[in-house]
C-alpha positions in Angstrom: 124.2 129.9 119.2 123.4 132.9 117.1 120.1 133.7 115.4 121.5 133.0 111.9 122.8 129.6 113.0 119.6 128.7 114.7 117.5 129.7 111.6 119.8 127.7 109.4 119.1 124.6 111.5 115.5 125.3 112.2 114.1 126.2 108.8 114.8 122.8 107.1 113.3 121.0 110.1 110.2 123.2 110.0 109.8 122.5 106.3 110.1 118.7 106.9 107.6 118.9 109.7 105.1 120.8 107.6 105.5 118.3 104.7 104.9 115.4 107.1 101.8 117.1 108.5 100.5 117.8 105.0 101.0 114.2 103.9 99.3 112.8 107.0 96.3 115.1 106.5 96.1 113.9 102.8 96.3 110.3 104.0 93.5 110.9 106.6 91.3 112.4 103.9 91.8 109.5 101.5 91.1 107.0 104.2 87.9 108.8 105.3 86.6 108.9 101.7 85.3 105.9 99.9 88.3 105.7 97.6 90.4 102.5 98.1 94.0 103.1 98.9 96.3 101.3 96.5 99.2 99.7 98.2 102.7 100.7 97.1 103.9 97.1 96.9 102.2 94.0 95.6 100.3 92.0 98.1 100.7 88.2 98.4 97.7 85.9 98.4 96.7 84.8 102.0 98.0 81.5 103.1 95.5 78.6 102.8 93.7 77.6 105.9 94.8 74.4 107.6 92.5 71.6 108.4 91.3 71.5 112.0 92.8 68.7 114.0 90.9 65.4 114.0 89.2 64.5 117.3 90.9 61.8 119.3 89.8 58.2 118.7 88.1 56.5 121.6 90.2 53.9 123.3 87.4 51.3 123.0 87.6 51.4 119.1 91.4 51.1 119.1 91.6 48.1 121.4 88.6 46.2 120.0 89.7 42.8 118.9 93.3 43.2 120.0 93.1 42.4 123.7 92.9 44.9 126.5 95.6 47.5 127.0 96.1 46.4 130.6 95.4 42.7 131.2 93.5 41.5 134.2 96.3 40.0 136.3 94.0 39.2 139.3 93.1 35.8 137.8 95.9 33.7 136.3 95.3 32.0 133.0 92.7 34.4 131.6 94.9 35.3 128.5 95.9 32.9 125.8 99.2 31.0 126.5 99.2 32.7 130.0 101.0 35.7 128.5 99.6 39.3 128.7 98.9 40.8 125.3 99.1 44.5 126.3 96.9 45.6 123.4 98.9 43.8 120.7 97.9 40.6 118.8 100.6 38.0 119.5 
């Protein structure tokens, strides 16, 4: 590769590098100053916050009045009609 060919390839790349360095220095100056940076594209409004999940309902309040979830099978005849309810009104 000759000197002329090298300079033909090198000079545009050096110019591009210097432009990028200059732009980055200008950006650093604008960020360090108190001026707000205006975005080049419009920004969208932030998404609304979701409600936090509701706490679990205690099992005692779910099964109140509807029979126990697991019937006591140790004594026969302790449920109406001798049928287990399994937490449902029948």
